[in-house]
C-alpha positions in Angstrom: 12.3 6.5 21.3 9.3 6.0 23.5 7.0 7.3 20.8 8.5 5.0 18.3 8.0 2.0 20.5 4.4 3.0 21.1 4.0 3.3 17.3 5.4 -0.2 16.9 2.9 -1.7 19.3 0.0 0.3 17.7 1.2 -0.7 14.2 1.1 -4.4 15.2 -2.6 -3.9 16.2 -3.3 -2.1 12.9 -1.6 -5.0 11.1 -3.9 -7.4 12.8 -6.9 -5.4 11.5 -5.3 -5.2 8.0 -5.3 -9.0 8.0 -9.1 -8.9 8.5 -9.4 -6.4 5.6 -7.2 -8.4 3.3 -9.3 -11.5 3.8 -12.8 -10.0 3.9 -12.9 -7.0 1.5 -12.0 -9.0 -1.6 -14.8 -11.3 -0.7 -17.3 -8.5 -0.1 -17.6 -9.3 3.6 -17.9 -7.0 6.6 -14.8 -6.2 8.6 -16.9 -5.6 11.6 -19.1 -8.7 11.9 -18.7 -11.5 12.7 -15.8 -11.6 15.1 -12.5 -13.0 14.0 -12.8 -16.8 13.5 -10.9 -19.7 12.0 -11.7 -20.0 8.3 -11.4 -23.8 8.6 -13.6 -24.7 11.6 -15.3 -21.3 12.0 -14.6 -21.2 15.8 -14.4 -17.7 17.2 -10.9 -16.7 18.1 -10.4 -15.8 21.7 -8.6 -12.5 22.5 -5.6 -14.3 23.9 -5.2 -16.2 20.6 -5.4 -12.9 18.6 -2.4 -11.1 20.0 -0.3 -9.9 17.0 2.7 -12.1 16.2 2.8 -13.6 19.8 -0.3 -15.8 19.4 1.0 -17.2 16.1 4.3 -18.2 17.7 2.6 -19.6 20.8 0.1 -21.7 18.8 2.8 -22.9 16.4 1.0 -21.4 13.4 -2.1 -23.6 14.0 -5.7 -23.1 15.1 -6.2 -24.0 18.8 -9.4 -25.9 18.0 -8.9 -27.8 14.7 -5.2 -27.5 14.3 -5.5 -26.1 10.8 -2.5 -24.1 9.6 -2.6 -20.4 9.9 -1.2 -18.5 6.9 2.3 -16.9 7.5 0.7 -13.8 6.0 -0.8 -12.9 9.4 2.4 -12.4 11.3 4.2 -10.9 8.3 1.5 -8.2 7.8 1.5 -7.4 11.5 5.2 -7.2 11.8 5.7 -5.3 8.6 3.1 -2.7 9.7 4.6 -2.4 13.2 8.2 -1.9 11.9 7.2 0.6 9.3 5.3 2.6 11.9 8.3 2.4 14.2 10.5 3.8 11.5 8.3 6.7 10.4 7.8 7.9 14.0 11.5 7.5 14.8 12.4 9.4 11.6 10.0 12.3 11.8 8.8 12.7 15.4 8.7 15.2 17.1 10.0 17.6 14.4 7.4 16.6 11.8 4.5 14.9 13.5 2.2 15.5 10.6 4.6 13.7 8.2 5.0 10.8 10.7 1.2 10.3 10.8 0.8 10.7 7.1 3.5 8.1 6.3 2.1 5.6 8.9 -1.3 5.8 7.2 0.3 5.5 3.7 2.4 2.4 4.6 -0.5 0.7 6.3 -2.6 1.1 3.1 0.3 -0.2 1.0 0.8 -3.3 3.2 -2.9 -4.1 2.9 -2.9 -3.7 -0.9 0.3 -5.6 -1.4 -1.0 -8.7 0.2 -4.6 -8.4 -1.0 -3.4 -8.3 -4.6 -0.8 -11.1 -4.0 -3.5 -13.4 -2.6 -6.7 -12.5 -4.5 -5.6 -10.3 -7.4 -7.9 -7.7 -6.1 -7.2 -4.2 -4.9 -10.1 -3.2 -2.7 -11.6 0.3 -3.4 -11.8 0.8 0.3 -8.0 1.1 0.3 -7.3 2.6 -3.1 -10.1 5.2 -3.4 -10.2 5.7 0.4 -6.4 6.2 0.4 -6.7 8.6 -2.6 -9.1 10.8 -0.6 -6.9 10.5 2.5 -3.8 11.5 0.6 -5.5 14.6 -0.8 -6.6 15.6 2.7 -3.1 15.1 4.1 -1.8 17.3 1.3 -3.7 20.3 2.8 -2.3 19.8 6.3 1.2 18.4 5.5 3.2 20.6 3.0 4.1 19.0 -0.3 6.0 21.4 -2.5 6.8 19.1 -5.4 8.3 19.9 -8.8 5.0 21.2 -10.1 4.9 24.1 -7.6 6.7 26.7 -9.8 4.4 25.9 -12.7 1.3 25.9 -10.7 2.2 29.2 -9.0 2.8 30.8 -12.4 -0.7 29.9 -13.5 -2.2 31.5 -10.4 -2.7 28.7 -7.9 -2.6 30.3 -4.4 0.4 29.3 -2.3 -2.0 27.8 0.3 -3.2 25.3 -2.3 0.0 24.4 -4.0 0.4 21.3 -1.9 -3.1 20.1 -2.7 -2.5 20.9 -6.4 0.7 18.8 -6.4 -1.2 16.0 -4.8 -4.0 16.2 -7.4 -1.5 16.3 -10.3 0.5 13.5 -8.8 -2.6 11.4 -8.6 -4.1 12.3 -12.0 -1.2 12.2 -14.5 0.5 8.9 -13.6 -3.0 7.2 -13.3 -3.9 8.6 -16.8 -0.6 7.3 -18.3 -1.2 3.8 -16.7 -4.8 3.7 -17.9 -3.7 4.8 -21.4 -1.1 2.0 -21.5 -3.7 -0.6 -20.5 -6.2 0.8 -23.0 -3.6 0.6 -25.8 -2.7 -3.0 -24.9 -6.3 -4.0 -25.0 -6.8 -2.5 -28.4 -3.7 -4.2 -29.8 -3.9 -7.6 -28.1 -7.7 -7.7 -27.8 -7.6 -8.7 -24.1 -7.3 -6.9 -20.8 -3.7 -6.5 -19.7 -4.3 -4.2 -16.7 -6.8 -4.0 -14.0 -8.4 -0.7 -13.2 -7.4 -1.3 -9.5 -3.8 -0.7 -10.5 -4.8 2.7 -11.9 -6.5 3.6 -8.7 -3.5 2.4 -6.7 -1.0 4.6 -8.6 -3.4 7.5 -8.1 -3.4 6.9 -4.4 0.4 6.8 -4.4 0.6 10.1 -6.3 -1.8 11.7 -3.8 0.6 10.9 -1.0 4.0 11.2 -2.8 3.4 13.7 -5.5 4.1 13.5 -9.2 7.8 12.4 -9.1 7.1 9.8 -6.4 4.3 8.3 -8.4 6.3 8.2 -11.6 9.3 6.6 -9.9 6.9 4.1 -8.4 5.4 3.3 -11.8 8.9 2.8 -13.3 10.3 0.7 -10.5 7.1 -1.4 -10.2 7.0 -2.0 -14.0 10.6 -3.1 -14.2 10.6 -5.3 -11.1 7.2 -6.8 -12.1 8.5 -7.6 -15.6 11.7 -9.3 -14.3 10.0 -11.3 -11.5 7.0 -12.2 -13.7 9.1 -13.4 -16.6 11.4 -15.4 -14.3 8.4 -17.0 -12.5 6.8 -18.0 -15.9 10.1 -19.6 -17.1 10.8 -21.4 -13.9 7.2 -22.8 -13.5 6.4 -23.3 -17.1 3.3 -21.1 -17.0 1.5 -19.9 -20.1 2.7 -16.3 -20.6 -0.5 -15.4 -22.5 -2.8 -16.4 -19.6 -0.7 -15.7 -16.5 -2.0 -12.9 -14.3 0.7 -10.9 -12.7 -0.2 -9.3 -9.3 1.0 -5.9 -10.6 -0.5 -4.1 -7.7 1.9 -6.0 -5.4 4.9 -4.7 -7.3 3.5 -1.1 -7.4 2.9 -1.2 -3.6 6.4 -2.5 -2.9 7.9 0.1 -5.3 6.0 2.8 -3.5 7.4 1.7 -0.1 10.9 1.6 -1.6 10.5 5.1 -3.0 9.2 6.5 0.3 11.9 4.9 2.3 14.7 6.0 0.0 13.4 9.5 0.0 13.2 9.5 3.8 16.9 8.7 4.0 17.6 11.3 1.3 18.9 8.7 -1.1 16.6 10.2 -3.7 15.3 13.8 -3.7 11.5 14.2 -3.4 10.6 17.6 -2.2 7.6 16.1 -0.6 10.0 15.1 2.2 11.9 18.4 2.5 
């Protein structure tokens, strides 16, 4: 339990950094300089006003200097990251420390991508492509058998690299299917219906969760995105032909759901066996 509590605290700090990334990366700004500041008055935020969740509550959700409102996204991202890290460490530590670390990294990336796409309709390459590489690296150190393992072993892939091969296949095939669907839509409707960032996101998910996890994410994200998007368009009177759905947000949420359900053995992903 102590390890899980420490993970919660560290996850809150990581969530605070994710807020910086969510705001700056879509705007092509550095996440290192300048220091955190109010976007309204540009005053530098003191350390005691930058404590995850606590400072938001103490300040009443407003800047200390100009009293401009602070987005609720800040405490939500911090709290979501902290709670997810708490759960993964509680679930896997100390029996599977590698899995705990892997899922903490995966969930942090997903939280950042979910809110980045929701706010700016942008999925930063730093998270998608960086996460893709990280997922492939984790596959070497944290075993991922997957449903491709029997096929891959039959064609001569050494046992040592089956996990990496599953990660590569999990990243490549769903991403190709999603890209193909977007390409076909563009040819038929003569307009872009899918951003390439979504393709890179599903590739990252496959690198972490394997082929079945990525396909389940794609199905769940597509269904939920269609239902919520259609409902929103009808309720707000939006033009369906021009409305841009933050599809990456739904894919990210779906990936979290798939990971959590597999962790409690509600669905069977051998990546978690």
